[in-house]
C-alpha positions as CSV (number, residue, x, y, z in Angstrom):
1,M,-40.7,-83.7,-6.0
2,T,-44.3,-82.5,-5.1
3,P,-44.9,-81.1,-1.2
4,P,-46.9,-83.1,0.8
5,L,-50.1,-80.2,0.4
6,G,-52.4,-83.0,1.9
7,S,-50.9,-83.3,5.2
8,P,-51.7,-80.6,7.9
9,N,-48.7,-82.1,10.1
10,P,-45.5,-80.0,9.8
11,R,-42.9,-82.5,10.4
12,D,-44.5,-84.3,6.8
13,L,-43.2,-81.0,5.1
14,W,-39.8,-80.9,7.1
15,K,-39.4,-84.4,6.1
16,W,-39.8,-83.6,2.5
17,M,-37.9,-80.1,2.8
18,A,-34.8,-82.5,3.5
19,A,-35.4,-85.0,1.2
20,Y,-35.4,-82.1,-1.1
21,E,-32.0,-80.4,-0.4
22,S,-30.5,-83.9,-0.1
23,K,-31.2,-85.1,-4.0
24,T,-31.4,-81.1,-5.6
25,A,-28.6,-79.5,-3.6
26,G,-31.1,-76.9,-3.5
27,Q,-32.4,-74.4,-0.7
28,V,-35.8,-74.0,0.7
29,L,-37.6,-72.5,3.7
30,A,-41.3,-72.4,4.9
31,I,-43.6,-69.0,5.9
32,S,-47.0,-70.2,7.7
33,H,-49.8,-67.8,7.5
34,N,-50.4,-65.6,10.4
35,G,-52.2,-67.4,13.3
36,N,-54.9,-65.4,14.0
37,M,-57.4,-68.8,12.3
38,S,-55.3,-71.3,13.7
39,N,-57.6,-71.6,17.0
40,G,-54.6,-72.2,18.9
41,I,-52.5,-74.6,17.0
42,L,-50.1,-72.6,15.1
43,F,-47.4,-72.0,18.4
44,P,-47.6,-75.0,20.6
45,D,-46.1,-75.2,24.2
46,T,-47.1,-78.7,25.0
47,K,-47.8,-80.9,21.9
48,A,-48.6,-80.5,17.9
49,F,-50.7,-83.2,16.5
50,G,-51.0,-85.2,19.5
51,K,-47.3,-85.6,20.0
52,K,-45.4,-84.1,23.2
53,L,-43.3,-81.7,21.9
54,D,-39.6,-82.7,21.8
55,K,-35.7,-82.2,20.8
56,S,-36.7,-83.1,17.3
57,Y,-39.7,-80.8,16.9
58,V,-38.1,-77.6,18.2
59,E,-35.0,-78.5,16.0
60,G,-37.0,-78.7,12.7
61,R,-39.3,-76.1,13.5
62,A,-36.0,-74.0,13.7
63,R,-34.5,-75.0,11.2
64,W,-37.2,-74.8,8.0
65,E,-39.2,-71.7,9.7
66,P,-37.2,-68.8,9.9
67,L,-40.0,-66.6,8.8
68,Y,-43.5,-65.8,10.3
69,E,-45.7,-63.9,8.2
70,V,-47.1,-61.3,11.1
71,T,-49.5,-59.1,9.0
72,Q,-51.8,-60.2,6.0
73,I,-55.4,-59.4,4.6
74,K,-57.3,-61.7,7.1
75,G,-56.1,-59.4,9.8
76,D,-52.8,-58.7,11.8
77,G,-51.0,-61.5,14.3
78,E,-48.8,-59.1,16.3
79,T,-50.5,-59.2,19.6
80,H,-53.9,-59.2,20.8
81,P,-55.5,-57.0,23.9
82,Y,-56.3,-59.7,25.7
83,L,-52.7,-60.6,25.4
84,S,-51.1,-57.9,25.8
85,K,-53.3,-55.6,28.1
86,N,-51.2,-52.7,28.6
87,D,-50.4,-52.2,24.9
88,E,-52.5,-49.6,23.9
89,F,-51.9,-50.7,20.2
90,A,-52.6,-54.1,20.6
91,D,-55.9,-53.8,18.8
92,Y,-55.0,-53.6,15.1
93,E,-57.3,-55.2,12.4
94,T,-58.3,-58.0,15.2
95,W,-59.5,-61.2,13.8
96,A,-60.9,-63.4,16.8
97,V,-64.1,-64.7,15.3
98,G,-63.1,-68.5,14.8
99,N,-61.3,-71.0,12.2
100,L,-61.4,-69.9,8.3
101,D,-64.7,-71.7,7.6
102,L,-65.7,-70.8,11.6
103,S,-66.9,-74.1,12.1
104,E,-64.9,-73.6,15.7
105,L,-65.8,-70.6,17.0
106,K,-62.7,-68.7,19.0
107,T,-61.8,-68.8,22.6
108,N,-59.5,-66.6,24.5
109,E,-57.8,-69.9,25.5
110,M,-56.7,-70.4,21.9
111,L,-55.0,-67.0,21.5
112,K,-51.6,-67.7,22.9
113,G,-51.1,-70.0,20.3
114,E,-51.8,-67.9,17.7
115,Y,-50.1,-64.1,17.8
116,A,-46.3,-63.4,17.3
117,R,-45.4,-61.9,20.4
118,E,-46.6,-64.6,22.6
119,A,-45.0,-67.1,20.6
120,L,-41.6,-65.1,20.9
121,K,-41.9,-65.7,24.4
122,M,-42.8,-69.2,24.4
123,G,-40.1,-69.8,22.7
124,L,-37.7,-68.1,25.2
125,A,-39.3,-70.9,27.7
126,L,-38.9,-73.9,25.0
127,E,-35.4,-73.1,24.4
128,Q,-34.7,-73.5,28.0
129,K,-36.5,-76.5,28.4
130,L,-35.3,-78.4,25.4
131,G,-32.4,-76.5,24.2
132,T,-33.5,-75.1,20.8
133,N,-36.1,-71.8,20.5
134,P,-38.7,-73.4,17.7
135,Y,-39.8,-69.3,17.4
136,Q,-36.8,-67.6,17.0
137,F,-38.4,-66.2,13.5
138,G,-38.1,-63.1,11.5
139,M,-41.0,-60.9,10.7
140,I,-42.6,-60.2,7.0
141,G,-46.0,-59.2,5.9
142,S,-48.0,-60.3,2.6
143,T,-50.8,-59.8,1.1
144,D,-52.3,-63.4,0.8
145,S,-54.6,-61.9,-2.0
146,H,-55.0,-64.5,-4.8
147,T,-55.2,-61.4,-7.9
148,A,-51.5,-61.0,-8.5
149,L,-52.1,-57.6,-8.1
150,A,-49.4,-55.5,-5.7
151,T,-52.1,-53.6,-4.1
152,A,-51.5,-53.5,-0.9
153,E,-52.6,-50.0,0.5
154,E,-55.8,-48.1,1.3
155,D,-56.7,-45.9,-1.9
156,N,-55.4,-49.2,-3.7
157,F,-57.4,-51.9,-2.5
158,F,-58.3,-54.4,-4.9
159,G,-59.3,-57.4,-2.0
160,K,-58.6,-61.2,-1.4
161,H,-59.8,-62.2,-4.8
162,T,-61.9,-60.9,-8.1
163,G,-65.7,-61.2,-5.8
164,G,-63.5,-58.4,-3.4
165,E,-62.5,-55.7,-6.1
166,P,-63.8,-52.3,-5.5
167,N,-67.2,-52.1,-5.8
168,K,-70.2,-50.0,-4.2
169,G,-71.2,-53.0,-1.8
170,R,-68.2,-55.1,-1.5
171,Y,-68.5,-54.2,2.6
172,L,-71.5,-55.8,2.7
173,H,-70.5,-59.3,1.5
174,P,-69.1,-61.2,4.6
175,M,-66.1,-63.4,3.7
176,A,-67.5,-66.3,5.5
177,R,-70.9,-66.5,7.2
178,I,-72.3,-69.1,9.6
179,G,-75.4,-68.6,11.7
180,D,-74.8,-65.0,13.3
181,N,-70.8,-65.3,13.1
182,E,-69.5,-63.9,9.9
183,Y,-66.2,-62.3,8.8
184,S,-67.6,-59.0,7.8
185,G,-67.1,-57.8,4.0
186,Y,-65.2,-54.7,5.4
187,A,-62.9,-56.5,7.9
188,P,-60.4,-57.5,5.0
189,V,-57.1,-55.2,5.8
190,A,-54.9,-53.4,2.8
191,S,-51.8,-55.6,4.0
192,G,-48.9,-56.1,4.1
193,W,-45.8,-56.3,2.9
194,A,-42.4,-58.2,3.4
195,A,-39.1,-55.9,3.2
196,V,-36.0,-57.2,2.8
197,W,-32.6,-56.4,3.6
198,A,-30.4,-57.9,1.1
199,H,-26.8,-56.8,-0.1
200,E,-28.0,-57.0,-3.6
201,N,-31.0,-57.6,-5.4
202,T,-31.0,-60.8,-6.7
203,R,-32.2,-63.9,-5.7
204,A,-29.5,-65.5,-3.9
205,S,-28.9,-62.6,-1.8
206,I,-32.7,-62.1,-1.3
207,F,-32.9,-65.7,0.4
208,D,-30.0,-65.4,2.0
209,A,-31.6,-62.2,4.0
210,M,-34.7,-64.4,4.4
211,Q,-32.7,-67.0,6.5
212,R,-30.8,-64.9,8.4
213,K,-34.0,-63.2,9.1
214,E,-32.8,-59.3,8.4
215,T,-36.6,-58.6,7.2
216,Y,-39.7,-56.5,8.5
217,A,-43.3,-56.5,8.0
218,T,-45.3,-53.4,6.9
219,T,-49.4,-53.5,6.7
220,G,-49.0,-51.7,3.6
221,S,-47.3,-48.4,4.0
222,R,-43.5,-48.7,1.8
223,M,-42.0,-46.7,5.0
224,T,-37.9,-47.6,6.0
225,V,-36.7,-49.1,8.9
226,R,-33.3,-49.8,10.4
227,F,-33.0,-52.2,13.8
228,F,-29.6,-53.0,15.5
229,G,-28.3,-54.3,18.6
230,G,-25.0,-53.8,19.9
231,W,-23.1,-53.0,23.3
232,E,-21.3,-50.1,21.6
233,F,-23.9,-47.5,20.2
234,E,-23.8,-43.9,21.5
235,A,-26.2,-40.8,20.8
236,A,-23.9,-39.8,18.0
237,D,-24.9,-42.9,16.5
238,A,-28.5,-41.6,15.7
239,E,-26.8,-38.2,14.3
240,T,-25.8,-39.5,10.9
241,R,-28.3,-40.0,7.4
242,L,-26.4,-43.8,7.1
243,P,-27.7,-45.2,10.4
244,A,-26.4,-48.5,8.7
245,K,-22.9,-47.9,9.1
246,A,-23.1,-47.6,12.7
247,G,-25.1,-50.6,12.7
248,Y,-23.2,-53.0,11.2
249,A,-19.6,-52.0,12.4
250,K,-21.2,-52.2,16.2
251,G,-23.7,-54.6,16.2
252,V,-26.1,-57.1,14.5
253,P,-29.2,-56.2,12.8
254,M,-32.7,-57.4,12.6
255,G,-32.7,-61.4,13.2
256,G,-29.4,-61.2,15.0
257,E,-28.2,-62.3,18.6
258,L,-26.3,-60.9,21.6
259,S,-24.5,-62.6,23.7
260,E,-22.7,-62.1,27.4
261,A,-21.7,-58.1,27.2
262,P,-18.2,-56.9,26.9
263,E,-16.7,-56.2,30.0
264,G,-17.9,-52.7,31.3
265,K,-21.5,-53.0,29.2
266,D,-24.1,-52.8,31.6
267,A,-26.9,-53.6,29.2
268,P,-27.5,-53.6,25.4
269,T,-28.3,-50.4,23.1
270,F,-30.2,-50.5,20.5
271,L,-30.0,-48.4,17.2
272,V,-33.7,-47.7,15.7
273,A,-34.6,-45.8,12.3
274,A,-37.3,-45.2,10.3
275,L,-38.4,-43.0,7.2
276,K,-41.4,-42.2,6.2
277,D,-43.6,-43.7,2.9
278,A,-42.7,-40.8,0.3
279,I,-46.7,-40.5,-0.4
280,G,-47.8,-42.0,3.2
281,G,-48.8,-40.6,6.4
282,N,-46.0,-39.1,8.7
283,L,-44.2,-41.1,11.8
284,D,-46.1,-41.1,15.2
285,R,-43.7,-42.8,17.1
286,I,-40.9,-45.7,17.3
287,Q,-41.4,-48.1,20.3
288,I,-39.3,-51.5,20.9
289,I,-40.9,-54.4,22.4
290,K,-39.1,-56.6,25.2
291,G,-40.0,-60.1,25.8
292,W,-38.0,-61.8,28.9
293,L,-38.0,-65.1,30.8
294,D,-37.2,-64.4,34.3
295,G,-34.7,-66.7,37.1
296,K,-38.9,-68.1,38.3
297,G,-39.8,-69.4,34.6
298,K,-42.3,-66.9,34.1
299,L,-42.5,-64.5,30.7
300,H,-43.3,-61.2,30.7
301,E,-43.3,-58.2,27.6
302,K,-43.3,-54.4,28.0
303,V,-43.5,-51.7,25.3
304,Y,-41.4,-48.6,25.4
305,D,-41.6,-45.4,23.4
306,V,-38.3,-44.7,22.5
307,V,-38.5,-41.7,20.1
308,W,-41.8,-39.6,18.8
309,S,-42.8,-36.6,16.7
310,D,-44.4,-33.2,17.9
311,G,-42.3,-32.5,21.3
312,R,-44.6,-34.4,23.3
313,Q,-43.8,-35.3,26.9
314,Q,-43.7,-38.7,28.2
315,D,-45.5,-39.6,31.3
316,P,-42.8,-39.9,34.0
317,G,-45.1,-42.4,36.2
318,T,-46.2,-44.6,33.2
319,G,-43.6,-43.8,30.3
320,K,-46.5,-44.0,28.0
321,V,-46.3,-40.9,25.1
322,P,-49.6,-39.3,24.7
323,S,-51.5,-39.4,21.7
324,V,-50.3,-37.6,18.1
325,G,-53.8,-36.6,17.0
326,N,-55.9,-37.1,14.1
327,T,-56.1,-35.0,11.0
328,V,-58.4,-37.8,9.6
329,N,-61.1,-36.2,7.2
330,V,-63.3,-39.3,6.6
331,A,-65.7,-38.0,4.1
332,N,-63.1,-36.5,1.9
333,A,-60.9,-40.0,2.3
334,S,-58.0,-37.2,3.2
335,W,-55.3,-36.4,6.0
336,T,-53.0,-33.7,6.4
337,N,-48.9,-34.5,7.3
338,T,-49.5,-31.4,9.9
339,I,-48.5,-33.9,12.8
340,G,-46.2,-36.4,12.9
341,A,-42.4,-36.6,11.6
342,T,-40.9,-37.4,8.3
343,E,-38.4,-39.9,9.6
344,L,-37.3,-41.1,13.6
345,I,-34.1,-42.2,14.7
346,T,-32.2,-42.9,18.2
347,V,-30.2,-45.0,20.3
348,W,-32.0,-46.6,23.4
349,T,-30.7,-48.5,26.2
350,D,-33.0,-51.1,27.8
351,P,-32.9,-49.5,31.3
352,D,-34.3,-52.9,32.7
353,F,-32.0,-55.3,31.6
354,D,-30.8,-58.5,33.4
355,A,-28.0,-60.1,32.1
356,S,-29.1,-63.6,33.5
357,Q,-32.4,-63.6,31.6
358,S,-32.9,-64.3,28.0
359,A,-34.7,-61.9,26.2
360,F,-36.0,-60.6,22.7
361,Y,-36.5,-57.0,21.4
362,Y,-38.4,-56.0,18.2
363,A,-39.2,-52.5,16.5
364,R,-42.4,-51.4,16.1
365,V,-43.2,-48.1,13.9
366,I,-46.5,-46.3,14.2
367,E,-47.5,-44.0,11.7
368,I,-50.2,-41.0,12.0
369,P,-53.9,-41.7,11.8
370,T,-54.9,-42.1,7.7
371,P,-57.8,-42.9,6.2
372,R,-58.9,-46.9,5.7
373,W,-59.9,-48.5,2.4
374,T,-63.3,-48.3,3.7
375,A,-63.2,-44.4,3.4
376,Y,-61.9,-44.8,0.0
377,D,-64.5,-46.8,-1.2
378,A,-67.1,-44.3,0.8
379,K,-66.0,-41.3,-0.9
380,Y,-65.5,-42.8,-4.4
381,F,-68.9,-44.7,-4.4
382,N,-70.9,-42.1,-2.8
383,V,-71.9,-44.8,0.2
384,D,-73.3,-44.1,3.6
385,M,-71.0,-46.5,6.0
386,P,-72.7,-47.5,8.6
387,D,-71.2,-46.7,12.0
388,N,-69.7,-49.9,13.0
389,V,-67.4,-50.0,10.1
390,P,-63.8,-48.6,10.5
391,M,-62.9,-45.7,8.5
392,I,-59.6,-44.6,9.8
393,T,-56.4,-46.7,10.1
394,T,-52.9,-46.8,11.8
395,E,-50.4,-48.2,9.5
396,R,-47.5,-49.7,11.5
397,A,-43.9,-51.9,10.9
398,Y,-42.7,-54.9,12.7
399,T,-39.1,-55.9,12.6
400,S,-37.4,-58.9,13.3
401,P,-36.4,-59.3,16.6
402,I,-33.1,-59.5,18.0
403,W,-32.7,-62.1,20.9
404,Y,-30.3,-62.0,24.1
405,K,-29.1,-65.1,24.8
406,P,-26.7,-65.4,28.6
407,E,-23.7,-67.9,28.0
């Protein structure tokens, strides 16, 4: 059976997938590319391909597309600074020029239909309206490279295709250009990885874990991340070398759902832990991003710093944690792990919880600054990069959300 590759309409793909499962007894799922070049069409909130969103659309999207590629070589797709104005980490590897071939330039109105966090928020409203959340997806990262090389890290970045392999001038050659608009040669991102918490290393077990959204994305770093939600977690659960033991016993993992609180419990608790990449940068902080739908139908988001390194003090007014600092030596393409932490773990309780409001929570892990692939190129090829070329990165991970649904 050949999938309908010529059709842009997801309904055609879902129809083919349903027929495949019916005829073969196999199982399939679909994962879209990150949406930052879709010019607003990846996450519709009213119409899709000329048809009004209806029960059939939201149920089909939820059934066949359980995962979303939130980061890859063509930019990051978690959020955009225009959409998340109070998020100091929002402007990460942002590509917002236009569609893939730059035949249509980007406008701010398009952005809400392109980024994961906004889609997760829209999904809450669509569920209230149509009965199903079409954007209740898990997070993964992928490379989108066409080389079959596992080279998604800064010091070993081989680009999207053979034309983007390491050479002295690759940063000068745009990926695409029309008139004065271009995707510059230095814009591609050394990203990303898909991490899956499977019961065993088999195809069946990994597929099952993807279906239940027990996954997370990284921008290239091989950090280990755990995220659980429940009503019973306590501080002592963060004092163990095996957070998953308490996590599975007391709650649900990333990708799961929480419903009404047990009697005597006022707010959900979350157990989150991260362990650094063995040869990568230390950890700066872990944040929990919350999105919710209030009683008036308005959507909100908030970023909480929940655990961080180096004994920094949280601003009591804003809740923000100061910068971890920067040890990068750009000229030498090096850094020192004299700041940050090798691991972070905590139990956090939502201080703003309203049991009547549907919500989602996901964890974002931020590393300390490290050299970007452009810095490694500059050193290796002895190139003086222009000032507009980014030379430092802050690698990160995004977990799949946990959803709270009032009964």
